[in-house]
Each structure stands twice: as C-alpha cells, then as structure tokens.
C-alpha positions, 0 to 999 in steps of 0.5 A: 489513461484511467481517471483518478476515480476509475476502479483498479482491481488487484488480485492476491496470490491466493486469488482474492480480489480487491478494488481501489481507485486509480489514484490510490493504486498509482501510489505503487509504481509497479501497479501503475506500470501494470495499468499502463501495460495491461489496462484496468479491465482485468485484475492485476495479479500480484503473485507474491502478495498474500491476501492478508498483506494485500488487505493491509496494503489496500487499506493503507493506500485508500487511507493515504489517498485521503490523509497523507502520512506526515513526514517523519522528522529525523533524528527521532526525538521519541522512539514511540511511533505514535509520537512520530506519525498520525494515529492511523499509521501508528496503529497500522504498524502496531497491529502487525506481527514482526514477521508480517512487518518485515514481509510488508517492507519487502512487498512495499519494495517490490511494488515500488510503493515509496509512501509505505517505506518512508 
C-alpha cells in the first residue's frame, strides 16, 4: 500500500498524464481500487475521462486534500452557490459550462468520488 505522499499517475482518454498524491487519489474509490489491483508504477488509464475534465478533477482533488469542502446545509437558505460553499468550490463550479458540469457529475459517479457529488 502506497503512503499518502506517494505519487499516483492518471491518464486521460486523450493520453495526457497527470500526477497527484496517493492521499488525494484515494478520494476516488475507483482510483483507489485500481491502485490496489495494479499498483502505482504505471498510469491509471481513465478511458472515459477527457483531458479537460481530468484537469478539473485533479485540481479539485488536490485542493480538497488541503481544504475539505464544508457540508452544504439543507434546505438551502440561499440559492447562490457562493453562499453555501467556500469560494474555491463555488468558482470551480461556476467556471464550467452547463454541459461540462453534467458530464462532470457522470464522471464523478463513475469514479466513485463522493466528495465531488455532495
């Protein structure tokens, strides 16, 4: 089992490689399972994930490792996302086009990354 500071390599469907710590990578149950099966020597190929989405995912996981997103209190008192989460997370969502956001939800589900879906 790798240590939290070990580097995990991820590869998009376009062949682009990304690196992040094992601690951040484990936030995705799918990636953690792939590490358990294959180790960390070779990049983990994410055949359904484009470079653009993987860039956003890696950025999110690296940030989440340092600053977890606060739990969103329900029911929402205000509908503006910036009133419900820290500015990084609000900006992360607001920077995406609607189609990309829906695709991101599907990818987060496939990767079993619950932190991105709450």
